[in-house]
C-alpha positions as CSV (number, residue, x, y, z in Angstrom):
1,M,-6.1,1.6,-1.4
2,S,-8.8,4.1,-2.1
3,E,-6.9,6.0,-4.5
4,T,-7.0,3.1,-6.9
5,C,-10.5,2.4,-6.6
6,G,-11.2,-1.3,-7.7
7,G,-7.4,-2.1,-8.4
8,C,-4.9,-1.4,-11.2
9,V,-2.4,-4.2,-11.2
10,Y,-2.9,-8.1,-11.0
11,D,0.1,-10.3,-10.5
12,G,2.3,-7.5,-11.6
13,V,0.3,-7.0,-14.9
14,P,-1.4,-3.5,-15.3
15,L,-5.2,-3.9,-16.0
16,D,-6.6,-2.5,-19.3
17,G,-6.1,1.3,-19.6
18,V,-3.6,1.4,-16.6
19,R,-0.2,2.4,-17.0
20,V,2.3,1.7,-14.4
21,R,6.1,3.2,-14.4
22,A,9.0,3.6,-12.0
23,D,10.4,7.4,-11.8
24,D,13.9,8.4,-11.5
25,E,13.7,7.7,-7.8
26,G,12.3,4.3,-8.2
27,R,8.9,5.1,-7.0
28,L,6.0,3.4,-8.9
29,R,3.5,5.9,-10.5
30,I,0.0,4.8,-11.7
31,S,-2.1,6.5,-14.3
32,G,-5.5,5.5,-15.7
33,P,-9.2,5.6,-15.4
34,V,-9.0,3.6,-12.2
35,L,-7.5,6.7,-10.3
36,M,-9.2,9.0,-8.0
37,N,-8.7,12.8,-9.2
38,R,-8.6,14.6,-5.9
39,Y,-8.8,14.1,-1.9
40,H,-12.2,15.7,-0.8
41,G,-11.5,19.1,0.9
42,R,-7.6,18.4,0.7
43,P,-6.1,20.1,-2.2
44,D,-2.7,19.9,-0.2
45,L,-2.8,16.0,-0.4
46,T,-3.9,16.0,-3.9
47,R,-1.1,18.2,-4.8
48,E,1.2,15.8,-3.0
49,A,-0.2,12.5,-4.4
50,L,-1.1,13.6,-8.0
51,D,1.9,14.8,-10.4
52,G,1.1,15.1,-14.0
53,G,-2.0,12.8,-14.0
54,E,-0.1,10.0,-12.2
55,F,-0.6,8.7,-8.5
56,V,2.7,8.8,-7.0
57,T,2.8,5.6,-4.7
58,S,4.9,4.9,-1.4
59,D,6.2,1.6,-3.4
60,L,9.5,1.5,-4.7
61,G,10.0,-1.0,-7.7
62,S,10.7,-1.6,-11.2
63,V,8.7,-2.3,-14.4
64,A,10.2,-4.8,-17.0
65,D,10.1,-4.3,-20.8
66,D,6.8,-6.2,-20.9
67,G,5.1,-4.1,-18.4
68,R,5.1,-6.2,-15.5
69,A,5.4,-4.2,-12.1
70,S,7.7,-5.5,-9.6
71,P,7.3,-3.6,-6.3
72,S,10.0,-3.4,-3.5
73,P,9.7,-2.4,0.0
74,R,7.7,0.7,0.6
75,A,9.5,4.1,0.3
76,S,7.9,5.5,3.6
77,A,6.7,3.6,6.8
78,A,3.2,2.1,6.2
79,R,0.6,4.1,8.0
80,S,-2.5,2.8,9.4
81,P,-5.9,4.0,8.1
82,A,-6.5,5.8,11.5
83,T,-3.2,8.0,11.3
84,N,-3.1,8.4,7.4
85,P,-4.5,11.8,6.7
86,A,-5.3,10.8,3.1
87,T,-7.5,8.1,4.2
88,A,-9.2,10.5,6.7
89,A,-9.7,13.2,4.0
90,G,-11.3,10.5,1.7
91,A,-10.4,10.0,-2.0
92,A,-12.9,11.4,-4.5
93,S,-13.9,10.8,-8.0
94,G,-15.6,13.1,-10.4
95,P,-14.7,16.5,-12.0
96,I,-12.0,18.5,-10.0
97,A,-13.6,21.7,-8.6
98,A,-11.5,24.8,-8.8
């Protein structure tokens, strides 16, 4: 997933500096320095994917008291890279331009 660059969770455990939580709907949300900060040229997708500095994944799941994330089936049908507008737009890093 390009939105999380080099990865953010290994065997359910968030990497250093990464926070994973499940929101009220059960979607896993990720925050930390490994995230992209926008989709280049697609502010509409950026608004949809990022909420309060967290990347809202398509994964449902839970996070145990020890911080271990346990994903469940995806909240939406998986899209192939060719049909995913986010992949086509490309995730970008760096300062967000106004």
